[in-house]
C-alpha positions, 0 to 999 in steps of 0.5 A: 324870560321876559321881565315880570310885571312889578306891582304899583306899590313896588314900582321900580325906583321906589325907595322903601326907606322913604315910605310915608305909610306902612307897606301893609297898613292892616298888619301895622294897625294890628301890631299897634293895637295889640301893643296898646291892648297889652298896656291895658291888660297889664294895668287891669292886672295891676288894678284887679289883683292888686299887684303893685306892678308899678314898683317894677319900674325904673329905680334911678341909679339902683342896680336892683331897679335896672331891670325896670328898663325892660318893664317900665313902658308897660306900666302906668300910674293908673288909668288916667296916665294910660289914657293920656298915652293911648292915642300917641302910642297908637298913631306914632307906632303905626306911622313908625312902621313905614319901613316895615314891622321888622324895622319898627321892632329895631327902632322901638328896641333902640328907643326902649332901652336907651330912654330907660337907661337915660332915666336910670342915670339922671332921674332923682334918686329913689324915684320909680319911673313908669309909662310908655310916654318915653317910647311915644316921644321916641317914635315922635322924634323918629317920625320928625327927623327921619325925612331929613336923614332920608331926604324924603319930602313926603316924610318931612310933610308928615313931620310938619303935620305931626308937629302941628298936632302934637307940638304941645308934647314938646313942653314935656321935654323940659322940667316942670311937673314933679310928677312927670318924668321929663327925663323919660321924654327927653331921652326918648326923643334923643333915642328916636333921633338916634334910631332914625340916624341908625336906620338911615345909615343901614339903608345907605349901606344896603344901597351901596352894596346893591349898586356896588361893583359887580352888580347890574342895574337896568 
């Protein structure tokens, strides 16, 4: 049979790992928006009931607070806290779906769990940490380094633009305001770098299998 035409978006030789934007921007935008809406709904429930949901955050080095690793990114200390996280969450979540929504879920899970565990280990005893900023820092760090691991010029260019716009966020990695969890920011960023490394390793492994002995390449 004659070879089938290949869509321009999937041209031969194109490497999905080096994409700059999501392959399906509309779906990615819906997912990013849906996650953000969920954050607002949770905060609305907390305010209306009031349910004092913030107590479900990460209680440092207390086994009873370990489940806060799961819930903390969904909780915020009021609307101001949530507003400050909204734009970074929307932008970084969308861009982090460049390799597809499935990969984004994997990246987000790594950042979510590892950043939360880091907070649980080193945050001051007796403190409860909540907020999506740790995950946002993780996505940002992922976006800043993925181009280096993937050797992708386009991704590196995006990283430069993001760094220019959100460079002020990097101060959040250092101890400062006692009411702000620099631990969450730091471990979020470290988790984002780790997630980028894991994804790059997975992509290289798949490439080796696809081009290994017994495979045919035109």
